[in-house]
N, C-alpha and C positions, 0 to 999 in steps of 0.2 A: 599873505596869499600863498607863498611857496610852501610854508610848513603845513598849511591846510591841505594843499594838493598832495604833498608827500604822505600825509596821514590817510588821505582818500585812497591812494595807491596801495598802501599797506593794508587798509581795511579790505580792499578788493581781493588781495592775495590771500587773505585768511581762508577763502574758499578752497585753496589748494592743499590745505593740510587736513589730515584725518587722525582720529584718535589712535594712539599707539604708535605713531610714526617716529622715525629718527630724523631730526630736522637740523640742517645747518643754519646757523644764525649769522647774518652778515654784520658788517660794520659801517658806520656812517650815519648821517642825519636821518635818512629815510628808513634804513634798517632799524634805527632806534625806535621809531614808531611801531614797527612790526613787533619788536621784542616787548614793548609796552602792552600791545594788544594781546600777544600770546600769554604774557604773564597774567593778564586779567582772565583769560580763558582757562589757564591752569588753576587759578584760584577757585574756579567754578567746577573743577573736577576733570578737566581735560587731561588726558595722559599722553605724555611724549617724553623723549629724551633728546637732548640737543648738544651739538658741538658748536661752540662759539668761534668766531674767526679772529678775535682779538681779546686782549686782557680787559679792555674797556667794555666790550659786549659781555664778556664773562661776568664781570662785576655787576653789570646791570641785570643780567639774567638771574644771578644768585640772589640779588636783592628782591627780585619778584617771585622767588620760589620756584623757578624753572629748573627741572632736573637736568644736570649736565653730565656729559661723558667725554671721551676722547676717541680719536681714531686708532688708538692702541687697544682700547677696550671693545670697540665694535669695528666691523670690517667695511661697512658701507652705510650710506644715508639714503633715505627715501627722497628727500627734496632739500634744496637750499634756497632760502629767500634772502636776496641781497639787493643793494642799490647799484647804480651805475652812474658814471660821469658822462658817458656817451653810449648810445646804442643805435646801430644802423639797421637797414632793412634786411640784412643778412644775419641779424642777431650777433654781430660782432660787437664787442664792448671795449671801452676804455674804463678801467677802474683803478683805484688807488689813491684818491684824494684824501682818504682817511688814514693812509699809511699802512694798511693791513693787506696789501695785495697778495703777498706770498701765501699767507694762511687762507685768505679768501679763495685763491686758486686751488690750493690743496683740497679744501673742503668741497668746492664746487666739483672738482674732478672725481671725488669720492661719492658723489650723489647721483642717483638715477635721473634726477631732473634739477635744473637750475632755473629759478623764476626771478626775474628782475622787477623791482618796484622803483618808480621814479616819477618826477613830474615831466610833462610833455616836452619841456625845453631840452631834455636830454636826448630826444630823438633827432638823429642827423642823417643826411644823405651819405656823407663821407666822414670817417673818423679823422681826428687830428686837430680840430680847433682847440680842444682841451689838451693841455700838456700831458704827455705820456709819462707816467711815473716808472722809473727803472730802479729796482732795488739792487744795491751793489755791496760787495764785501768791503770792510774797512781797509783791509790790507791791499796795498797797491791801488788805492782809489784814484790817484792822479793818472796812472797809466790806463786804468779802466775808463775814466772820463774821456781821455784822448781817443781811445778806441771807439767809444760811443759817438763822439763828435765825427769821427771818420765815417761811421755808418750813417749818421745824419746827413753828411754831405752827399754820400752815395744815393740817398733816398730823397734828395732835394728839399731838405727841411728848410722852412722859411724863418725859423727862429733859432734861439740858442739853447744851451744846457745850463741849468742852475741847480745848486744843491737845495734840498728842502730844509727850511729853517723853522725852529719853534718861535713863538712870539718874543722870547727874550733874546733871539739872535743866535742861539746855539744850534748846532746841527740836530735835525730831527733823527732820532734813532728808533728803528722799528722794534717790535716785540722780539724779533729774532736777533737783534743786535747789529743790524745793518743800516747803511745810509740809503737815502732815496735822492735820485737826481730826476728833475723834471725836464723832459725834452719837448720843446715846442716845434712840432712838425708843420702845423698849419693844415696840412692835408696828407693823409696816408693812402697812397694809391694801391699798395699791395701789402696788406696786413700780414699775410702768411709769410711772405719773404722777409719782411722787417722782423717778425718774431724770430725767425731762424737766425738772421744776421746778429741780432742782439744776444741771443742765447749762445751763440758761438764765441762770444767774448768771455774769457775765463773768469773775470771778476764780476760778471753779471749774475746775480742770484736768480732773479725773475723780473718780469716786466708786467705792465698793466694791460696788455692786449689779451683779452679773454676771447678765444676763438674756439668754435665747436663745443661750447659748454652750455650756452643759454638756449632754452627751448621756448620760454614764454616770457612776456613782459606785460606789466600793468602800468600804463602811463596816464597820469591824471592831469587833466587840463580844465579850463573854464567850463567846457561843455560836458564834463564827466570823465570817466575812466575808459581808456581804450585798451582792449586786450589784444595783444599780438601773439601769435603762436606759429611755430614751425609746421604744425599740422594744418594751419590756415583754417582752423575751426572758428 
């Protein structure tokens, strides 16, 4: 059921892209459906150039014949289509379950628009039930973790901080060579303030709070796909 809903959301978002556009390609199980659909469209003659947000997405896109570029070769993107782990009514997001949050945020920030695709379970009133991924530098990681725990206490976090692991138990390492710590807040009352507090920690590279980046969301549920927009259209 969940995979079917993810594909429905991805199909709905296909209406957001136009021939000749520069498109950011997200990472994760829902974004994977969008890349599959885009690949099929490209095979029928659709023209675009895309920037992937991870090595996994890049490999998938190349296998489907989707033309790729980088943000060194072009200066901006028309739209990024990506998934989310949580989205609230103010279009604030938690992202990073796939471990690509840094590149996802860079690509989203370089885009004129960011469109989220997800199943309806990702819509929340308040962010924080999903653990917040925080990408950190390997150097000084224990000191960085202690500083993050201090911020968590200041913001009334209901859970703890844990390192992201691979299935074999080794540390998960991002495409950029960093670690990810997952912070269980339970409820995030002030996402803007939390974002600043985390980024003020020297060892924090980036975090999974995506604020002032998303303009639209397609959320698929049993009754169909709901489109949310900052334009309220």
